C-alpha positions in Angstrom: 80.0 25.0 25.7 77.3 24.7 23.1 75.8 22.1 20.7 76.4 22.7 17.0 74.5 21.1 14.1 76.5 19.4 11.4 75.6 17.6 8.1 77.2 14.5 6.5 76.4 13.2 3.0 76.5 9.5 2.1 78.7 9.1 -1.0 76.9 6.0 -2.1 73.2 7.0 -1.7 73.7 10.8 -1.7 71.4 11.1 1.4 72.3 13.9 3.9 72.4 13.0 7.6 72.1 15.5 10.4 74.1 15.0 13.6 75.2 17.1 16.6 78.6 17.9 18.2 79.6 19.5 21.5 81.8 22.6 20.9 83.6 25.3 22.8 84.8 28.8 21.8 88.3 30.2 22.1 90.1 33.3 20.9 93.1 33.6 18.7 94.1 37.3 18.5 90.9 39.2 17.6 89.1 36.2 16.1 86.8 33.6 17.6 87.2 29.9 16.8 85.2 26.8 17.6 86.8 23.5 18.9 84.9 20.2 18.8 85.0 18.4 22.1 82.8 15.3 21.3 80.4 14.0 18.6 77.0 13.5 20.2 75.2 11.7 17.3 71.6 12.2 16.1 70.1 13.0 19.6 66.7 11.7 18.7 65.7 12.2 22.4 66.1 16.0 22.2 63.0 17.8 21.0 63.8 21.5 21.2 66.6 24.1 21.2 65.9 24.7 24.9 66.7 21.1 25.8 69.9 21.3 23.7 71.1 24.2 25.7 70.2 22.4 28.9 72.2 19.4 27.7 75.3 21.5 26.9 75.1 23.3 30.3 74.8 20.0 32.2 77.7 18.4 30.4 79.8 21.5 31.1 78.7 21.3 34.8 79.9 17.7 35.2 83.2 18.3 33.3 84.1 21.4 35.4 83.3 19.7 38.7 81.7 22.9 40.0 79.5 22.8 43.1 75.8 23.1 42.3 74.3 26.1 44.3 71.0 26.3 42.5 69.3 23.1 41.5 68.2 23.2 37.8 64.8 21.8 36.8 66.1 19.5 34.1 64.1 16.7 32.4 65.1 13.2 33.3 66.1 12.2 29.7 68.3 15.3 29.4 70.1 14.6 32.7 70.7 11.0 31.7 72.3 12.0 28.4 74.4 14.7 30.1 75.9 12.1 32.5 76.5 9.6 29.7 78.4 12.0 27.5 80.3 13.6 30.3 81.6 10.1 31.4 82.6 9.3 27.8 84.4 12.7 27.4 86.3 12.2 30.7 87.2 8.6 29.7 88.8 10.1 26.6 91.1 12.1 28.8 89.5 15.6 28.6 89.5 17.8 31.6 89.2 21.6 32.2 92.4 21.6 34.2 94.5 19.9 31.4 93.0 22.2 28.8 94.0 25.4 30.7 97.4 24.0 31.5 98.0 23.4 27.8 96.8 26.9 26.9 99.2 28.5 29.5 102.0 26.4 28.1 101.2 27.6 24.6 101.1 31.2 25.8 104.4 30.8 27.7 106.0 29.4 24.5 104.9 32.3 22.5 106.3 34.8 25.0 103.8 37.4 23.9 102.4 38.0 27.4 104.0 38.5 30.8 102.0 37.1 33.8 102.6 38.8 37.2 101.2 38.1 40.7 98.9 40.8 42.0 97.9 41.4 45.7 94.1 41.8 45.4 94.0 43.6 48.8 96.2 46.4 47.3 93.7 47.2 44.5 92.1 50.6 44.8 89.3 52.1 42.7 89.3 55.6 41.4 86.5 57.9 40.3 83.8 55.7 42.1 80.3 57.1 41.7 76.9 56.2 43.2 74.0 55.4 40.9 71.5 53.2 42.8 69.3 55.7 44.5 69.6 58.0 41.5 68.4 55.4 39.1 65.4 54.6 41.4 64.5 58.3 41.5 64.8 58.6 37.7 62.4 55.7 37.3 59.9 57.3 39.8 60.0 60.6 37.8 59.3 58.7 34.6 56.3 57.0 36.2 55.0 60.4 37.4 55.5 61.9 33.9 57.4 64.9 35.2 59.6 65.1 32.1 56.6 64.9 29.7 54.8 67.6 31.7 57.8 70.0 31.4 58.1 69.3 27.7 54.4 70.2 27.3 55.4 73.7 28.6 57.8 74.1 25.7 60.9 73.5 27.8 63.9 72.5 25.8 65.3 69.0 26.2 68.4 70.5 27.8 66.3 72.3 30.4 64.2 69.1 31.1 67.4 67.1 31.7 68.8 69.8 34.0 65.5 69.9 35.9 65.3 66.2 36.4 68.9 66.1 37.5 68.1 68.7 40.1 65.1 66.9 41.4 67.0 63.6 41.7 69.8 65.3 43.5 67.5 67.0 46.0 65.8 63.7 46.7 69.1 61.8 47.2 71.4 64.5 48.6 69.5 67.5 50.0 71.9 70.4 50.1 72.6 73.9 48.7 73.0 74.5 45.0 76.8 74.8 45.4 77.1 71.7 47.4 74.8 69.8 45.0 77.1 70.7 42.0 80.1 69.4 44.0 78.3 66.2 44.8 77.3 65.7 41.1 80.9 66.2 40.0 82.6 64.1 42.7 80.2 61.4 44.0 77.2 60.8 41.8 76.6 59.4 38.4 73.2 61.2 38.1 74.4 63.3 35.1 75.5 60.2 33.2 72.0 58.8 33.4 71.0 61.6 31.0 74.2 61.4 28.9 75.5 64.7 30.4 79.0 65.4 31.5 79.1 66.6 35.2 81.0 69.8 34.1 78.0 71.0 32.1 76.0 71.6 35.4 76.8 74.6 37.7 75.0 76.3 40.5 73.7 79.1 38.3 71.8 76.7 36.1 70.3 75.1 39.3 69.2 78.6 40.5 67.5 79.2 37.1 65.8 75.8 37.3 64.4 76.7 40.8 62.9 79.9 39.4 61.4 78.1 36.4 59.9 75.4 38.7 58.3 78.0 40.9 56.6 79.7 37.9 55.0 76.4 37.0 54.2 75.4 40.7 50.4 75.4 40.4 50.3 73.3 37.2 53.0 70.9 38.5 51.1 70.3 41.7 47.9 69.6 39.9 49.7 67.2 37.5 51.3 65.3 40.4 48.1 65.2 42.3 46.2 63.6 39.4 49.1 61.3 38.5 49.6 59.9 42.0 45.8 59.3 42.3 45.9 57.5 39.0 49.0 55.4 39.7 48.0 54.3 43.2 44.2 54.3 42.6 43.6 56.8 45.4 40.4 58.8 46.2 40.9 62.0 48.2 38.1 61.3 50.7 40.2 62.9 53.5 42.6 65.9 53.2 44.8 67.3 55.9 45.6 71.0 56.3 48.3 72.4 58.5 51.0 75.0 58.6 54.6 75.3 59.8 57.1 78.1 59.6 60.8 78.2 58.7 63.4 80.7 59.7 66.3 82.4 57.8 69.8 83.0 59.1 70.1 86.4 57.3 68.2 89.6 57.8 66.1 89.2 54.6 65.6 93.0 54.5 64.3 93.1 51.0 61.9 90.2 51.3 58.1 90.7 51.0 57.2 87.5 52.9 59.9 87.1 55.6 58.6 88.6 58.8 59.3 88.3 62.5 56.7 86.2 64.2 56.1 83.2 66.5 58.5 80.5 65.5 57.6 76.9 65.9 61.3 76.2 66.1 61.8 78.7 69.0 63.6 81.1 66.7 61.5 84.2 67.0 64.8 86.3 66.7 64.9 85.3 63.0 62.7 86.2 60.0 60.1 83.6 59.2 58.0 82.4 56.3 54.9 80.2 56.8 54.3 77.1 54.7 50.8 75.8 54.2 50.3 72.3 53.0 47.3 70.2 52.0 48.1 66.5 51.7 46.0 63.3 51.5 46.1 60.5 53.9 48.9 58.8 51.9 51.2 61.8 52.3 51.0 63.1 48.7 50.9 66.9 48.5 47.8 68.3 46.9 48.4 72.0 47.5 51.1 74.3 49.0 51.5 78.0 49.5 54.0 80.3 51.2 52.6 83.1 53.4 54.1 85.9 55.5 56.0 84.7 58.6 53.7 86.7 60.9 50.3 85.6 59.6 48.0 83.8 62.0 47.2 80.2 61.1 43.5 80.8 61.1 43.8 83.6 58.5 45.0 81.2 55.8 42.1 78.8 55.4 40.0 81.1 53.2 42.6 81.5 50.5 43.5 77.8 50.6 39.9 76.7 50.0 39.6 79.2 47.1 42.7 77.8 45.5 41.6 74.2 46.0 38.2 74.8 44.6 39.8 76.5 41.5 42.5 73.9 40.8 41.1 70.6 42.1 38.0 68.7 41.2 36.6 65.9 43.3 34.6 63.1 41.7 31.8 62.4 44.1 31.7 64.9 47.0 33.9 67.4 48.9 36.4 65.5 51.1 36.6 65.6 54.9 39.0 68.3 56.1 41.2 67.4 59.1 42.7 70.5 60.8 44.4 71.2 64.1 43.1 73.6 66.9 45.1 76.5 65.7 43.1 76.7 62.4 39.7 75.6 63.8 38.3 79.0 64.6 34.5 79.5 64.6 34.7 81.6 61.4 36.8 78.9 59.6 34.4 76.1 60.6 31.5 78.2 59.4 33.4 78.7 56.1 34.0 75.0 55.7 30.3 74.2 56.2 29.3 76.9 53.7 31.7 75.4 51.1 30.2 71.9 51.6 33.2 70.4 53.5 32.9 68.1 56.5 35.6 68.5 59.1 37.3 66.9 62.1 39.3 69.1 64.5 40.3 69.7 68.1 37.8 72.0 69.8 39.3 75.4 70.7 36.7 76.2 73.3 36.0 74.5 76.7 32.5 73.3 77.0 31.1 74.3 80.4 27.8 72.4 80.3 28.0 68.9 79.0 27.3 65.3 79.9 28.6 62.0 78.8 26.2 60.0 76.5 27.8 56.7 77.5 28.8 55.3 80.9 31.7 53.2 79.6 34.7 54.4 77.6 35.9 52.7 74.4 39.6 51.8 74.6 41.6 52.6 71.4 45.3 53.3 70.5 47.0 56.1 68.7 49.6 55.7 66.0 52.4 55.2 68.5 50.4 52.4 70.2 49.6 54.5 73.3 46.2 53.8 74.9 43.4 56.4 74.7 39.8 56.4 76.0 37.0 58.0 74.0 33.2 58.5 74.4 30.6 60.9 73.0 29.3 63.9 75.0 26.2 66.0 74.7 26.3 69.8 74.8 23.9 72.6 73.9 26.7 74.6 72.4 26.9 74.5 68.6 25.4 71.9 66.3 28.5 69.7 66.0 29.3 66.4 67.7 32.0 66.3 70.4 34.1 63.2 71.2 35.8 63.3 74.6 39.4 61.9 74.4 41.6 61.0 77.3 45.2 60.1 76.6 47.2 58.5 79.4 50.6 59.4 77.9 49.4 63.0 77.3 48.2 63.1 80.9 51.6 62.1 82.2 53.3 64.6 80.0 51.0 67.5 81.0 51.2 66.6 84.7 55.0 66.7 84.6 55.0 70.0 82.7 52.4 71.5 85.1 54.4 70.5 88.1 57.5 72.0 86.7 55.9 75.3 85.7 53.9 75.5 89.0 57.0 75.0 91.1 58.8 77.9 89.4 55.6 80.0 89.3 55.0 79.7 93.1 58.7 80.3 93.7 58.6 83.6 91.9 55.3 84.6 93.6 57.0 83.8 97.0 59.9 86.1 96.1 57.5 89.0 95.3 55.6 88.3 98.7 58.9 88.3 100.7 60.1 91.7 99.2 56.9 93.3 100.6 58.2 92.7 104.1 61.9 93.5 103.5 63.6 96.8 104.0 64.3 98.3 100.6 62.1 95.8 98.8 59.7 96.8 96.0 56.4 97.8 97.8 54.7 100.3 95.4 51.5 98.8 94.2 52.2 99.7 90.5 55.7 98.1 90.5 54.4 95.0 92.3 51.7 94.5 89.6 54.3 94.9 86.9 56.4 92.1 88.5 53.3 89.9 88.6 52.5 90.7 85.0 56.0 89.6 83.9 55.7 86.3 85.9 52.3 85.6 84.3 53.8 86.2 80.9 56.7 83.8 81.5 54.4 81.0 82.9 51.0 81.3 81.1 50.4 77.5 81.4 50.7 77.7 85.2 49.0 81.1 85.6 45.6 79.8 84.6 45.5 77.5 87.6 46.0 80.3 90.2 44.0 83.1 91.8 46.2 86.0 93.1 45.1 88.7 95.6 47.1 91.8 96.4 46.2 93.7 99.6 46.7 97.5 99.1 47.1 100.4 101.5 47.4 103.7 99.9 50.1 103.4 97.2 51.7 100.4 98.8 51.1 96.7 98.5 51.2 95.2 101.9 50.4 91.5 101.4 50.2 88.9 98.5 48.3 85.7 98.6 47.5 83.0 96.0 45.6 79.8 95.8 45.0 77.1 93.2 41.6 77.4 91.4 39.4 74.8 89.8 38.7 75.4 86.1 35.2 75.0 84.8 34.5 72.7 81.9 37.1 70.4 80.5 40.2 70.8 82.6 41.6 67.3 83.3 45.2 66.5 82.3 45.4 64.5 79.1 41.8 65.4 78.1 40.6 67.2 75.0 37.6 67.3 72.6 37.4 66.3 69.0 34.8 68.4 67.1 33.2 67.1 63.9 30.4 68.0 61.6 30.0 64.3 60.6 26.9 62.5 61.6 28.9 59.3 61.9 28.5 57.7 65.4 31.4 55.3 65.1 33.9 56.6 67.6 36.9 54.6 66.2 36.2 55.9 62.7 36.2 59.6 63.9 39.4 59.0 65.9 41.1 57.3 63.0 40.2 60.2 60.7 41.7 62.8 63.1 44.8 60.6 63.7 45.7 61.0 60.1 46.9 64.5 60.9 50.2 62.8 61.9 50.9 62.2 58.2 51.2 65.9 57.5 53.5 66.2 60.5 55.8 63.6 58.9 55.9 65.7 55.7 56.9 68.8 57.7 59.5 66.8 59.5 61.2 65.7 56.2 61.1 69.3 54.9 62.6 70.7 58.1 65.3 68.0 58.0 66.2 69.2 54.5 66.5 72.8 55.6 68.4 71.9 58.7 71.0 70.1 56.6 71.4 73.2 54.5 71.8 75.4 57.6 74.5 73.1 59.0 76.4 73.3 55.7 76.2 77.1 55.6 77.5 77.4 59.1 80.5 75.1 58.2 81.3 77.2 55.2 81.2 80.4 57.2 83.5 78.9 59.8 86.0 77.9 57.2 86.0 81.4 55.7 86.7 82.9 59.1 89.7 80.5 59.6 91.1 81.3 56.2 90.9 85.1 56.6 
């Protein structure tokens, strides 16, 4: 319902009077008509069009008898008029029910339409497509200005659309190019967001987009770094650097980067590549690089710093670099100091001569809420500060692992000792030492806690003894040292800075989850092909 303005001219005086009437719309064929329900008069109390709409809505509410879910903020004079007119209209015999019954009777008399009962539970939808997450990702890419950046590289509008579709698809549904195309055609409305038909996208175009993206990797990373800092008002006072590696199912015979090495996923039987990432404390990637799979972690820092210095500019000073023990070699720490970077890391070396600066420990918590105890120590080694950390959960874990390895280690040593006194057992000194070497290789964590003595007579080993030794320096379970070049004496601040390394681990976890989904899909495809043929 709505309120319509009408004019009436006095025949005697010629003066024109304005009045208002309550109307409703109805359709006849393809045309819309208005029906007057009630004359409202001059409505001197109503001052604005907004109040007119409120009045019409409140009258319709009272006439329909609908239950009020949300209470409207209506002025008192408007509410009073709505009740007055609704009572008058109802007194005249008007009701929604009667109106609709009359309309149904008119339609039934015309015989133009045939009404049938439908079981709503039997209704099924076809060609249903998802669009919620896709729309959210599209808005995010627009805020980041990815499309504008690609257009500045003279990419065509068609290429920009395909690139954005690929980015959104990877974010919502991480899979192979072939699976992504099937998802776009069967499940998602991501192509419709760019007025593209799903059939215009195939896996070969996605392959091409990946190659084009990789060519612009350095510029795109710099653009995203600056844009995220601008959008979220971030300052890169702390950056995190770490590496992980990923393996391939195939042989990768022609690859320049895929090499056999030490896999962090325990897949040393497969070719690897090493991914290096620099992120800030909020998890935004500042730099990435792919290295050979067999490169040592500590060998990558020099190139990374050179690339960062060339592509990134910091407003005030160089940020604090947080690295793990695998990268914190003495040469790398010296390099960081020479480049003007401060750092926080886990010390790789065991300090032999040190003493605690404080008698009482400070109790803190890590990101999982587990208790830790920290206090400063003094040492003559190096010019850095060392923070002693003792983690109770880490101590429990290491104790359990050490007990497990020590049990198996001593069991194998006992087997070697027994064969020295058995007929036909291995007694040659060289062969016995080979067996001990293999045991040490299998249990390096347990081996460092033992001293082994082999008694020799001629070319034969006649006796084998071992005892548990006490390690010098830091050797307690759950204990390690944080090393920093900062002059800051606040223990909690230094610990919080190092604890941000968990952010880059979360980034790696997401990347590996994406790759694992791809591997699962590839294995399923291979299984289906074997069944078919």
